[in-house]
Every structure is written in structure tokens, then in C-alpha cells.
C-alpha positions as CSV (number, residue, x, y, z in Angstrom):
1,X,3.0,30.5,-15.8
2,X,6.7,30.2,-16.4
3,X,7.2,33.4,-14.5
4,X,6.6,31.2,-11.4
5,X,8.2,28.0,-12.7
6,X,11.4,27.8,-14.6
7,X,10.2,24.9,-16.8
8,X,7.5,22.2,-17.3
9,X,9.4,19.7,-15.0
10,X,9.1,22.0,-12.1
11,X,5.5,22.5,-12.7
12,X,5.0,18.7,-12.7
13,X,7.1,18.3,-9.5
14,X,5.0,20.9,-7.7
15,X,1.8,19.1,-8.8
16,X,3.3,15.7,-7.8
17,X,4.3,16.8,-4.4
18,X,0.9,18.4,-3.8
19,X,-0.8,15.2,-4.9
20,X,1.4,13.2,-2.6
21,X,0.7,15.5,0.3
22,X,-3.0,15.2,-0.4
23,X,-2.8,11.4,-0.4
24,X,-0.9,11.3,2.9
25,X,-3.4,13.6,4.5
26,X,-6.3,11.5,3.2
27,X,-4.7,8.3,4.7
28,X,-3.8,10.1,7.9
29,X,-7.3,11.4,8.3
30,X,-8.8,8.0,7.8
31,X,-6.6,6.4,10.3
32,X,-7.3,9.1,12.9
33,X,-11.0,8.0,12.8
34,X,-10.0,4.5,14.0
35,X,-10.4,4.3,17.8
36,X,-7.5,3.9,20.3
37,X,-6.8,0.5,21.9
38,X,-7.6,-2.8,20.2
39,X,-8.8,-2.3,16.6
40,X,-9.8,-5.1,14.2
41,X,-8.7,-5.4,10.7
42,X,-12.3,-4.9,9.5
43,X,-12.3,-1.4,11.1
44,X,-9.2,0.1,9.6
45,X,-8.2,-1.7,6.5
46,X,-11.2,-0.6,4.3
47,X,-10.6,3.0,5.4
48,X,-7.0,2.9,4.3
49,X,-7.8,1.2,0.9
50,X,-10.8,3.4,0.3
51,X,-8.6,6.5,0.9
52,X,-6.0,5.3,-1.6
53,X,-8.6,4.3,-4.1
54,X,-10.7,7.5,-3.9
55,X,-7.7,9.8,-4.2
56,X,-6.5,8.0,-7.5
57,X,-10.1,7.7,-8.9
58,X,-10.6,11.4,-8.6
59,X,-8.0,12.4,-11.3
60,X,-6.7,9.3,-12.9
61,X,-5.3,11.1,-16.0
62,X,-3.6,13.6,-13.9
63,X,-2.1,10.9,-11.7
64,X,-0.9,9.0,-14.8
65,X,0.9,12.0,-16.1
66,X,2.5,12.8,-12.7
67,X,3.7,9.4,-11.9
68,X,4.2,7.5,-15.1
69,X,5.0,10.0,-17.7
70,X,7.1,12.7,-16.0
71,X,10.7,12.6,-14.4
72,X,11.1,11.6,-10.8
73,X,13.7,13.9,-9.2
74,X,15.4,12.8,-6.0
75,X,13.2,15.4,-3.9
76,X,10.0,13.6,-5.2
77,X,11.4,10.1,-4.4
78,X,12.5,11.2,-0.9
79,X,8.9,12.4,-0.3
80,X,7.6,9.0,-1.6
81,X,9.9,7.1,0.8
82,X,8.9,9.4,3.6
83,X,5.1,8.9,2.9
84,X,5.5,5.2,2.5
85,X,7.4,5.0,5.8
86,X,4.7,6.9,7.6
87,X,2.1,4.6,6.3
88,X,4.1,1.4,7.2
89,X,4.6,2.7,10.8
90,X,0.8,3.4,11.0
91,X,-0.2,0.0,9.7
92,X,2.4,-1.8,11.9
93,X,0.8,-0.1,14.9
94,X,-2.6,-1.1,13.8
95,X,-1.4,-4.7,13.2
96,X,0.0,-4.9,16.7
97,X,-3.2,-3.6,18.1
98,X,-5.5,-6.3,16.4
99,X,-6.6,-8.8,18.9
100,X,-7.2,-11.3,16.1
101,X,-3.8,-11.2,14.5
102,X,-0.7,-12.6,16.0
103,X,2.0,-11.7,13.5
104,X,5.6,-12.7,13.8
105,X,6.9,-9.6,12.4
106,X,4.1,-6.7,12.1
107,X,6.8,-4.2,10.5
108,X,7.6,-6.6,7.7
109,X,4.0,-7.4,7.3
110,X,3.0,-3.7,7.3
111,X,5.6,-3.1,4.5
112,X,4.0,-5.7,2.4
113,X,0.4,-4.5,3.0
114,X,1.4,-0.9,2.2
115,X,3.2,-2.2,-1.0
116,X,0.4,-4.4,-2.2
117,X,-2.4,-1.7,-1.6
118,X,-0.3,1.1,-3.3
119,X,0.6,-1.3,-6.2
120,X,-3.0,-2.6,-6.8
121,X,-4.5,0.9,-6.5
122,X,-2.0,2.4,-8.9
123,X,-2.4,-0.5,-11.3
124,X,-6.2,-0.8,-11.5
125,X,-7.7,2.6,-10.5
126,X,-8.4,4.8,-13.6
127,X,-7.2,2.1,-16.0
128,X,-10.4,0.2,-16.6
129,X,-10.0,-2.0,-13.5
130,X,-13.5,-1.3,-12.3
131,X,-15.3,1.2,-10.1
132,X,-13.5,2.6,-7.1
133,X,-15.9,1.1,-4.6
134,X,-15.7,-2.4,-6.2
135,X,-11.8,-2.2,-6.2
136,X,-11.8,-1.1,-2.6
137,X,-13.6,-4.3,-1.7
138,X,-11.5,-6.6,-4.0
139,X,-8.2,-5.0,-2.7
140,X,-9.4,-5.3,0.9
141,X,-10.2,-9.0,0.4
142,X,-6.8,-9.7,-1.1
143,X,-5.0,-7.9,1.9
144,X,-7.2,-9.5,4.4
145,X,-6.5,-13.1,3.0
146,X,-2.8,-12.4,3.2
147,X,-3.0,-11.0,6.8
148,X,-4.9,-14.1,8.0
149,X,-2.5,-16.4,6.3
150,X,0.5,-14.5,7.7
151,X,-0.9,-14.8,11.2
152,X,-1.2,-18.6,10.9
153,X,2.2,-19.0,9.4
154,X,5.0,-20.5,11.5
155,X,8.1,-18.4,12.3
156,X,10.9,-18.7,9.8
157,X,12.9,-20.4,12.5
158,X,10.7,-23.5,12.3
159,X,10.2,-24.2,8.6
160,X,7.7,-26.6,7.5
161,X,8.9,-30.2,6.8
162,X,8.7,-31.1,3.1
163,X,7.9,-34.7,2.1
164,X,10.8,-36.5,0.8
165,X,10.5,-37.2,-3.0
166,X,12.0,-40.4,-4.4
167,X,12.5,-40.7,-8.0
168,X,14.3,-39.0,-11.0
169,X,14.7,-35.3,-10.9
170,X,16.6,-33.0,-13.3
171,X,19.5,-33.1,-10.7
172,X,20.0,-36.7,-10.0
173,X,18.9,-38.2,-13.2
């Protein structure tokens, strides 16, 4: 094998890039199944979460070696960022098309959604967190709750009024 790869790290990099490309393709394929025009959260979020979950559940040990135990050269980190930005752009577009969600900043919300899904999938799938189907449902529930709360939240320019507290504090004795 070393006639094709100069060392073990180059083999791991090739495998990690292939895995990342596969993951991007899975999520992209799931999102292309979502219809054009208005689209509700219940139509696209489970597709995205299920794609991420299935990908990581198929080869959990390989995934752990590739992304937790091997070096992360700049080329791999650049591809991660590119794949993440593609996912954020796609999710932001879906958030804007959802007639039930009126979000103050769909781009920021999309970054949070992608980070939460990615983090929970990486943390739970293949590490004794439960079956992939159950985890898909749990992660979808978490993100759905966040999105509904974010849609109800007032813009940052109009912060909520906090009740005035009278009494001793650590600052005024």
C-alpha cells in the first residue's frame, strides 16, 4: 500500500476526505428531495439529521479513528469548513422558505443548527448513545425546539426588560 501512499497519515487523509465527500453527498441528496417553494421544518430537518446519523452509524470505529485519533492537516480542515459552509447555506435557504418560521437572522440560526446537529451526531452515534433511528428523532426534537424558540425571540435591538432586584448582592454588599 505504501507504493501508493508515502505514509500512514496520507492514507488516513485520503480516507477522511472520502468520508467527508460521502457525508456531503448524503446530505446534499437528502436536501434535493425537498420540494421547491415553501417547505416546513418537518419536511427537511429529519432528512438532514437522518443523513448525518446514518453516515456516522455505518462505520463508527472508522469515523472515530479518522476524526478523533488522526492528524488534521490544513487540507482536511479546509474541506471541513467548505462542507460546513455548504450545509449552512442550504439550511439558511430552507429556514427562509419555511412559512412557519420568522427568524431574525436565518444565516446565524443555520450556523447554530448545523453545529448542533454535527456535534450531537459526532458525540452520540457509535458511542453508546442509542440506535441511529432513535437518535435522529431526539436530535430533531432538540433542533425543532431551538428553531421554534428562535422564531419567537425578539430581535437583539429590543432586549427583554429584566425585573429590578433590590437587596444585597455580591457587588453592592
